[in-house]
N, C-alpha and C positions, 0 to 999 in steps of 0.2 A: 658797225652793227654785226652781230653774229648771224650767220646764215642758218636757216632752219633746215635740218636734214629731213628728207622725205621718209616717212614711216612705211614700214612694210604693211601690207594689207592685213596680215595676221594680227599685228599689234593694234591696228585701227579697229578691227572688229572686236578684239579683246577689250579695248577701252570702251567701246560703244556698249558692249554687253555689261561691263561693270557699271556704267552710268545708268543703263536701263534697269539693272538689278537694284541699284540704290534707289532709283525713282519709284520702282514698284514697291519696295519695302516701305518707303515713306508714305506712299499712297495707301497701302494696306493699313498702316498704323493710324493714319488720319481717319480712314473709314471705320476702323474698329473703335476709335475714340468717339466718333460721331454716333455710332450705334449704341455704345454704352451710355452716352449722354441722353439719347432718346429714350432708352429703356428706363433710366432713372427718372426722367421727366414724366414718363407714362406711369410709372409706379406711384409717384407722388400725386399725380392727378387722380388716379384710381383711389388712393387712400382718402383724399379729400372728399371725393364724391360719395364714398361709403359712409361718411360721418353724418 
């Protein structure tokens, strides 16, 4: 089996920051989609009650 080489702390923090950045981006996209869905649902509910 191949031995794993220890990574430098700079590389580790860089990878961690990349993972956090990707996670944050995914989370924000999910929240934006949820907010948009709620707005559409609220608009359709408002239109039905006005009739």
